[in-house]
Each structure stands twice: as C-alpha cells, then as structure tokens.
C-alpha positions in Angstrom: 50.6 -44.0 54.0 51.8 -45.7 50.9 54.5 -44.3 48.5 57.5 -45.0 46.3 61.1 -44.3 46.9 62.3 -41.7 44.4 65.9 -41.7 45.4 68.4 -42.4 48.1 72.0 -41.1 48.5 74.1 -43.5 50.4 76.8 -41.0 51.2 74.5 -38.5 52.9 72.1 -41.2 54.0 69.1 -39.1 52.9 66.3 -40.1 50.5 63.0 -38.9 49.1 59.6 -40.7 49.0 56.7 -39.7 46.7 53.5 -40.2 48.6 49.9 -41.0 47.4 49.0 -37.4 46.6 52.3 -36.7 44.7 53.7 -35.1 47.9 57.4 -35.6 48.6 58.8 -36.7 52.0 62.4 -36.7 53.0 63.8 -39.4 55.2 67.1 -40.5 56.7 68.6 -44.0 56.8 67.6 -44.3 60.4 63.9 -44.3 59.4 64.4 -47.2 57.0 63.2 -50.3 58.8 63.6 -52.9 56.0 66.8 -54.9 55.3 69.2 -53.4 52.8 69.3 -49.9 51.4 66.4 -48.2 49.9 66.4 -48.3 46.1 64.5 -46.0 43.7 61.2 -47.6 42.6 60.5 -49.6 45.8 57.0 -49.3 47.1 56.9 -48.4 50.8 54.6 -48.0 53.7 55.5 -45.1 56.0 54.3 -42.6 58.5 54.1 -39.0 57.3 55.1 -36.3 59.7 54.9 -32.9 58.0 57.5 -33.2 55.2 59.3 -36.1 56.7 58.8 -39.8 56.5 59.3 -42.2 59.4 58.8 -45.9 60.1 59.5 -46.8 56.5 59.0 -50.4 55.4 59.5 -51.8 51.9 56.4 -53.6 50.6 57.7 -54.6 47.1 60.8 -54.8 45.0 61.9 -51.9 42.8 59.7 -51.3 39.7 61.7 -52.6 36.8 61.7 -50.5 33.6 61.9 -52.3 30.3 65.6 -52.8 29.5 66.9 -51.7 26.2 67.3 -54.6 23.8 70.8 -56.0 23.8 72.4 -55.7 20.4 74.0 -59.0 19.5 76.9 -59.0 17.2 76.7 -61.8 14.7 79.2 -64.6 15.3 82.1 -64.5 12.8 82.3 -67.9 11.1 85.6 -69.8 11.5 87.4 -71.3 8.6 87.1 -75.1 8.4 90.4 -76.8 9.1 89.7 -79.7 6.6 89.0 -77.1 3.9 92.5 -75.6 4.5 94.1 -79.0 4.6 92.3 -79.9 1.3 93.7 -76.9 -0.5 97.2 -77.4 0.8 97.2 -81.1 0.0 95.7 -80.4 -3.5 98.4 -78.0 -4.3 101.1 -80.3 -3.0 99.4 -83.2 -4.9 100.2 -81.5 -8.2 103.9 -82.0 -7.6 104.1 -84.7 -5.0 101.6 -87.1 -3.5 98.6 -85.7 -1.6 95.8 -85.6 -4.1 93.8 -88.3 -2.4 94.1 -86.5 0.9 92.9 -83.3 -0.8 89.8 -85.1 -2.2 88.9 -86.7 1.2 89.4 -83.5 3.2 87.6 -81.5 0.6 84.5 -83.7 0.8 84.6 -83.8 4.6 84.9 -80.0 4.8 82.1 -79.3 2.4 79.8 -81.6 4.4 80.7 -79.9 7.7 80.3 -76.4 6.3 76.8 -77.3 4.9 75.7 -78.7 8.3 77.2 -75.8 10.4 74.4 -73.3 9.7 76.9 -70.5 9.0 79.3 -71.2 11.8 82.0 -72.6 9.4 83.4 -70.9 6.4 85.8 -72.1 3.7 83.6 -73.7 1.1 85.6 -72.1 -1.7 88.9 -73.4 -0.1 87.4 -76.9 0.0 86.2 -76.7 -3.6 89.6 -75.5 -4.7 91.2 -78.4 -2.8 88.8 -80.8 -4.5 89.5 -79.4 -8.0 93.3 -79.5 -7.5 93.1 -82.9 -6.0 91.2 -84.3 -9.0 93.6 -82.6 -11.4 96.5 -84.0 -9.4 95.0 -87.6 -9.7 94.6 -87.0 -13.5 98.1 -85.7 -13.9 99.6 -88.5 -11.9 97.5 -91.1 -13.7 98.7 -89.7 -17.1 102.2 -89.7 -15.8 102.1 -93.4 -14.8 100.3 -94.3 -18.0 103.0 -92.5 -20.1 105.8 -94.1 -18.1 104.2 -97.6 -18.5 103.8 -97.1 -22.3 107.4 -95.8 -22.5 108.7 -98.8 -20.6 106.8 -101.2 -22.9 108.0 -99.5 -26.0 111.6 -99.2 -24.9 
C-alpha cells in the first residue's frame, strides 16, 4: 500500500502514516526499513495490518512546501574614504596647504560614488571638499599675488 508519513516522534519512536484512502496507520521505528529517520511528507510503501503499518520503505524525499520569501534588508552604503579625505584636506587647505589634495580626492570620490550603484555614500562630502579646495586655491593664489605685488612696490 502507498502512503505518506504524517509525523514521527523520535523520543517515543512512534509515527503515523496516511494511507491511500485517508486511513491512518501507526508504526514504530522498528518497522521503518529505509535509512535515516522518517520525516513528515515522505512517500512510503508499506504493509497495512489493521491500524498498524509494517515493512515501511521510503519511495521519495519529503514533499517540500513553498518557503516564505526571505526578506532582504537593503545594504547600508558606506561613506567613501576619499570623500572624507577631500573635505578634511579642503578645510585644512583654507589655512595651510592641502587644497590640491582636496580637489584630487574630491574628483576621485565623486567618480567612485557614481560607479558604485549605491554602495558608496558621501557625494556631499566630496562636493564640499571640492568647493573648499577650489576656494583654498583661490585664497592662496590671491595671497601670493598680493605678497608679490607688495614685494615689488616696497
């Protein structure tokens, strides 16, 4: 007779099989002739003796039910290191030297962020670094121009 394992308790070593006519048959682990333990959903071939099943052999793997879709959390973008370096160098470039580093790092960061498909963040930091870098270059240029003119006049 053909049927399906409805359940098996490993502690008590007792299980239940649903037969072809929706009849239920109990069995013990000693009647299980296939390797491993019986699992719910396994199709079996067995001999029915009143309300008991004997000589039980598995004929298929357990019937798989559709698994619930796994909810994926979106990846949190990481901040681009060149963007942070651009901003820091841009701020330092207003008072010391570092504006050129800010400009180079800013352009590198913006390029990497655009190509990352959302994995990198920090476009605003890179833009701020670029702006402060260009302002720093302008201020330092004006400073050297002023000092050059002052040296020629004096």
